[in-house]
C-alpha positions as a printed NumPy array, in Angstrom:
array([[104.157,  47.657, 120.138],
       [103.076,  45.058, 117.013],
       [ 99.784,  46.921, 116.794],
       [101.77 ,  50.071, 116.621],
       [103.809,  49.011, 113.879],
       [100.674,  47.564, 112.055],
       [ 98.565,  50.915, 112.345],
       [101.535,  52.665, 111.059],
       [101.992,  50.552, 107.958],
       [ 98.379,  50.59 , 107.403],
       [ 98.413,  54.401, 107.711],
       [101.064,  54.875, 105.241],
       [ 99.6  ,  52.428, 102.997],
       [ 96.515,  54.595, 102.885],
       [ 98.226,  57.619, 102.14 ],
       [100.104,  56.348,  99.325],
       [ 96.692,  55.184,  98.012],
       [ 95.021,  58.392,  98.588],
       [ 98.05 ,  60.539,  96.36 ],
       [ 97.706,  57.764,  93.583],
       [ 93.916,  58.293,  93.478],
       [ 94.151,  62.245,  93.579],
       [ 96.852,  61.74 ,  90.8  ],
       [ 94.452,  59.74 ,  88.28 ],
       [ 91.612,  62.068,  89.664],
       [ 93.762,  64.935,  88.065],
       [ 94.439,  63.065,  84.784],
       [ 91.318,  62.371,  84.427],
       [ 90.082,  65.894,  84.532],
       [ 92.414,  66.98 ,  82.031],
       [ 91.144,  63.943,  79.862],
       [ 87.732,  65.608,  79.892],
       [ 85.624,  62.621,  81.685],
       [ 83.279,  62.548,  84.64 ],
       [ 85.592,  60.984,  87.741],
       [ 84.8  ,  60.645,  91.239],
       [ 86.715,  62.023,  94.085],
       [ 88.603,  59.675,  96.264],
       [ 87.776,  61.339,  99.368],
       [ 84.215,  62.347,  99.048],
       [ 83.168,  59.753,  96.454],
       [ 81.32 ,  62.399,  94.328],
       [ 81.117,  62.594,  90.768],
       [ 82.902,  65.739,  89.136],
       [ 82.176,  66.025,  85.252],
       [ 84.417,  68.669,  83.891],
       [ 85.068,  69.542,  80.256],
       [ 88.794,  70.348,  79.216],
       [ 87.657,  73.641,  78.158],
       [ 86.409,  74.122,  81.599],
       [ 89.691,  72.963,  83.229],
       [ 91.917,  75.142,  80.861],
       [ 89.307,  78.292,  81.705],
       [ 89.779,  77.553,  85.427],
       [ 93.516,  77.471,  85.167],
       [ 93.651,  80.42 ,  82.767],
       [ 91.698,  82.204,  85.793],
       [ 93.883,  81.046,  88.014],
       [ 97.056,  82.186,  86.14 ],
       [ 95.582,  85.571,  85.902],
       [ 94.93 ,  86.223,  89.192],
       [ 98.363,  84.993,  90.293],
       [100.004,  87.057,  87.544],
       [ 97.625,  90.375,  89.061],
       [ 98.708,  89.744,  92.742],
       [102.48 ,  89.413,  91.378],
       [101.854,  92.565,  89.59 ],
       [100.376,  94.499,  92.396],
       [103.451,  93.299,  94.738],
       [105.886,  94.552,  92.411],
       [104.158,  97.844,  92.343],
       [104.364,  98.201,  95.901],
       [107.871,  96.636,  96.616],
       [110.628,  99.03 ,  97.293],
       [113.145,  99.379,  94.094],
       [116.731,  99.059,  94.968],
       [117.124, 101.333,  92.287],
       [114.841, 104.332,  92.775],
       [112.33 , 105.517,  90.351],
       [113.03 , 109.182,  89.812],
       [110.858, 111.612,  88.61 ],
       [111.828, 114.586,  86.741],
       [109.359, 117.649,  85.778],
       [109.998, 120.428,  83.59 ],
       [107.286, 123.172,  83.949],
       [107.224, 126.173,  81.628],
       [105.75 , 129.353,  82.784],
       [104.608, 132.479,  81.043],
       [107.405, 135.065,  82.298],
       [109.671, 135.695,  85.265],
       [106.654, 136.688,  87.625],
       [104.902, 133.752,  87.042],
       [108.265, 131.769,  87.512],
       [108.604, 133.432,  91.13 ],
       [105.12 , 132.657,  92.143],
       [105.357, 129.211,  90.908],
       [108.308, 128.482,  92.649],
       [106.863, 129.629,  96.06 ],
       [103.947, 127.361,  95.514],
       [106.346, 124.518,  94.806],
       [108.118, 125.317,  98.105],
       [105.199, 126.252, 100.131],
       [102.619, 123.446,  99.044],
       [104.223, 120.737,  96.727],
       [107.22 , 119.773,  99.035],
       [105.562, 119.571, 102.035],
       [102.37 , 117.655, 100.334],
       [104.987, 115.157,  98.738],
       [106.6  , 114.517, 102.118],
       [103.223, 113.556, 103.551],
       [103.28 , 110.877, 100.91 ],
       [106.68 , 109.974, 101.945],
       [108.314, 111.489,  98.971],
       [111.985, 113.002,  99.593],
       [114.116, 114.731,  99.221],
       [112.372, 116.778,  96.56 ],
       [114.492, 119.073,  94.664],
       [113.218, 122.27 ,  92.937],
       [115.4  , 124.511,  90.616],
       [115.552, 127.344,  88.638],
       [117.976, 128.104,  85.899],
       [120.84 , 130.497,  86.208],
       [120.512, 133.813,  84.682],
       [122.698, 133.251,  81.707],
       [120.866, 129.783,  80.723],
       [118.233, 131.989,  78.248],
       [117.069, 129.108,  76.726],
       [115.286, 127.651,  79.836],
       [114.743, 131.004,  81.261],
       [110.945, 130.217,  81.73 ],
       [111.459, 126.76 ,  83.13 ],
       [111.528, 125.365,  86.544],
       [112.618, 121.84 ,  87.296],
       [111.262, 119.57 ,  89.894],
       [112.848, 115.928,  90.958],
       [110.613, 113.076,  93.127],
       [112.569, 109.992,  93.97 ],
       [110.05 , 107.121,  94.277],
       [110.77 , 103.942,  95.756],
       [107.749, 101.889,  94.363],
       [105.62 , 102.337,  91.136],
       [102.608, 102.705,  92.841],
       [103.795, 106.155,  94.367],
       [104.762, 107.032,  90.777],
       [101.478, 106.33 ,  89.7  ],
       [ 99.284, 107.597,  92.703],
       [100.921, 111.02 ,  93.532],
       [ 98.923, 113.332,  91.636],
       [ 95.569, 111.958,  92.981],
       [ 97.091, 111.697,  96.35 ],
       [ 97.818, 115.503,  95.633],
       [ 94.132, 116.346,  94.864],
       [ 93.031, 114.75 ,  97.969],
       [ 95.231, 116.45 , 100.305],
       [ 93.32 , 119.402, 101.655],
       [ 96.61 , 121.528, 102.636],
       [ 97.983, 120.879,  99.52 ],
       [ 94.581, 122.198,  97.548],
       [ 94.755, 125.286, 100.207],
       [ 98.472, 126.188, 100.216],
       [ 98.513, 125.409,  96.073],
       [ 95.15 , 127.654,  95.818],
       [ 96.686, 129.912,  92.997],
       [ 96.961, 127.306,  90.75 ],
       [ 93.308, 125.919,  91.162],
       [ 91.663, 128.983,  91.382],
       [ 93.221, 130.725,  88.093],
       [ 91.293, 129.97 ,  84.923],
       [ 92.727, 128.554,  81.41 ],
       [ 93.511, 132.227,  80.344],
       [ 96.035, 133.076,  83.041],
       [ 97.578, 129.761,  84.125],
       [100.354, 129.764,  86.865],
       [102.09 , 127.174,  84.401],
       [101.459, 126.754,  80.982],
       [103.034, 123.178,  80.442],
       [104.876, 120.034,  82.409],
       [107.083, 117.468,  80.863],
       [107.93 , 114.536,  82.5  ],
       [110.698, 112.167,  82.453],
       [110.504, 109.014,  84.555],
       [113.842, 107.486,  85.028],
       [115.373, 104.291,  87.016],
       [118.665, 104.564,  89.181],
       [121.901, 103.258,  87.533],
       [122.837, 100.41 ,  89.763],
       [126.114, 102.367,  90.927],
       [124.066, 105.435,  91.694],
       [120.619, 103.884,  92.74 ],
       [119.235, 106.713,  94.775],
       [118.868, 110.446,  94.811],
       [121.702, 111.588,  97.029],
       [121.946, 114.786,  99.034],
       [125.742, 115.96 ,  99.377],
       [126.944, 118.714, 101.739],
       [127.346, 121.629,  98.967],
       [126.44 , 124.707, 101.06 ],
       [124.164, 127.695, 100.172],
       [125.949, 128.547,  97.283],
       [125.398, 125.295,  95.342],
       [124.573, 125.073,  91.947],
       [123.597, 121.858,  89.826],
       [123.844, 120.752,  86.156],
       [121.317, 118.746,  84.878],
       [122.383, 116.799,  81.412],
       [120.695, 114.785,  78.934],
       [122.708, 112.341,  76.895],
       [120.725, 111.168,  73.928],
       [121.999, 108.172,  71.236],
       [120.637, 107.287,  68.299],
       [119.509, 103.769,  69.264],
       [119.245, 101.627,  72.487],
       [122.279,  99.715,  72.01 ],
       [124.102, 102.856,  71.841],
       [122.294, 104.305,  74.896],
       [123.019, 101.21 ,  76.961],
       [126.68 , 101.236,  75.792],
       [126.96 , 104.901,  77.311],
       [125.264, 103.892,  80.798],
       [127.78 , 101.02 ,  80.685],
       [130.451, 103.652,  80.213],
       [129.17 , 105.428,  83.323],
       [128.21 , 102.363,  85.619],
       [131.143,  99.782,  85.055],
       [133.636, 101.809,  82.824],
       [134.743, 104.022,  85.472],
       [133.393, 107.198,  84.275],
       [130.801, 107.687,  87.363],
       [133.61 , 106.935,  90.147],
       [135.865, 109.271,  88.326],
       [133.157, 112.258,  88.617],
       [133.084, 111.422,  92.223],
       [137.035, 111.268,  92.541],
       [137.086, 114.955,  90.701],
       [134.255, 116.571,  92.546],
       [131.259, 116.055,  90.197],
       [129.146, 115.157,  93.015],
       [126.111, 112.983,  91.963],
       [122.56 , 113.851,  92.933],
       [120.997, 111.261,  90.354],
       [121.713, 108.942,  87.134],
       [118.947, 107.526,  85.737],
       [117.935, 105.657,  82.324],
       [114.517, 107.257,  80.924],
       [111.64 , 104.827,  80.902],
       [109.332, 107.258,  79.63 ],
       [109.621, 110.608,  78.316],
       [110.945, 112.369,  75.528],
       [113.849, 112.404,  73.136],
       [114.588, 108.659,  73.949],
       [116.609, 106.868,  74.128],
       [118.274, 108.691,  76.704],
       [119.307, 109.072,  80.258],
       [119.638, 111.773,  82.637],
       [121.738, 112.829,  85.418],
       [122.208, 115.846,  87.489],
       [125.676, 116.564,  89.518],
       [126.009, 119.765,  92.053],
       [129.175, 121.413,  92.987],
       [129.65 , 124.12 ,  96.019],
       [129.574, 127.05 ,  93.735],
       [129.621, 127.895,  90.168],
       [133.365, 128.408,  89.93 ],
       [134.125, 125.007,  91.526],
       [131.922, 123.674,  89.043],
       [133.79 , 125.196,  86.321],
       [136.913, 124.14 ,  87.927],
       [136.06 , 120.037,  88.178],
       [134.736, 119.899,  84.872],
       [138.274, 121.032,  83.561],
       [139.784, 118.806,  85.933],
       [137.732, 115.959,  84.481],
       [138.375, 116.593,  80.834],
       [142.161, 116.729,  81.626],
       [142.19 , 113.8  ,  83.709],
       [144.303, 110.66 ,  82.481],
       [141.709, 108.29 ,  83.181],
       [138.725, 110.221,  81.221],
       [141.419, 110.612,  78.171],
       [142.149, 106.378,  78.491],
       [138.116, 105.706,  78.224],
       [136.612, 108.43 ,  76.081],
       [138.193, 106.586,  72.732],
       [137.524, 103.353,  73.527],
       [135.864, 101.667,  70.394],
       [133.02 , 100.029,  72.8  ],
       [131.852, 103.288,  73.443],
       [132.218, 104.937,  70.104],
       [129.036, 106.636,  68.78 ],
       [127.288, 106.923,  71.908],
       [125.681, 110.434,  73.684],
       [125.53 , 111.735,  69.878],
       [122.927, 114.756,  71.424],
       [123.868, 116.144,  74.699],
       [121.7  , 118.987,  76.374],
       [122.511, 120.425,  79.781],
       [121.316, 123.545,  82.104],
       [122.797, 124.89 ,  84.997],
       [120.56 , 125.334,  87.803],
       [120.497, 126.56 ,  91.477],
       [117.843, 125.462,  94.148],
       [115.014, 127.082,  95.56 ],
       [114.764, 128.496,  98.794],
       [112.648, 125.326, 100.171],
       [114.524, 122.953,  98.044],
       [115.486, 119.18 ,  99.644],
       [118.542, 118.918,  97.319]])
C-alpha cells in the first residue's frame, strides 16, 4: 500500500512538472526564443511573426469552419426568397406559369424546398399585370446560395423547363427577375399554409421606411406591439412576414396574408381598420413616421401552387 501511495505521489509530481514545463514552453515561443520541448527534448526555434502567422491561420480556419456550419444550420426564422418575374404579354405569362408549375415546383421539392408558392395578380391589378410572383422558403443559407446551380444540374428540370432554355434572347419566356431575400419575423418565423380553399386570394405588401430605425420600429409594432396577433384574430391569415435582407426599396419588409375569397379579404380588412386594438396602437408615438411608403398587390395562386 505504501509503495502505491508513493507511486501515485510521484505520478502527480511528474504531471505537475510537465504542465509547468509546457507553460514555459508556450511562453518562450511567444517570446521568440529557441526552446526545448519537455516531452521530446527537441529544439523548436520559432520567431514571433511565425507564431502569430500560425495563430492567424488557425483562427481563419476556425472562422471558415464556423461560417460553413452556420450556412448549413437550420434557421429558426426561415430565409424567404420572393421573386418577381416580368413577362412580355399575357400569353407569355400563361406559358411561364405552366413551366413553374410543371418544372420549378417539383425541382425545388427535390431540393427539399417547400411549400413553394406561384402567384399571378388579379385582373384588376393593372400595375402588375405582367408579373409572376414566386415564394421559396429556405431553412439554411446554403440552399439560398445553391438553388440555381442545383436547378441547372437537374436533368428533369432542364427537360421540363425546356422552353426557357431553348429560346433566344429575342423571344425570352420572361424578361426580368427581381428578387428579395427575407428573414422571417420571430413571431412568424416560417412560411405558413392555412386551409383557405379553392377561391383563396393573397395580398403581398411591402412597407418601406425612410431609415433602418423606423423600419425596425414598424417590425416591432407587428412582432411585439400586437399588430400581427390582431391580423390572426380578425382573419388576415399570415403566410409570411420577413425583413428584407437584400433586394430593392430598402429598408423595408414584405409580408403576405391570405383569405378564403376576395369578398372575405375586403371584409376582414374593414374589421381590422375599425378594431379598437388597431386604433389604440396606430397613433402610439413609438410607431410614428414608420412605413411611409406602402405598396401592395392582390394575387391568386397558380393551379400548381403549394400555397
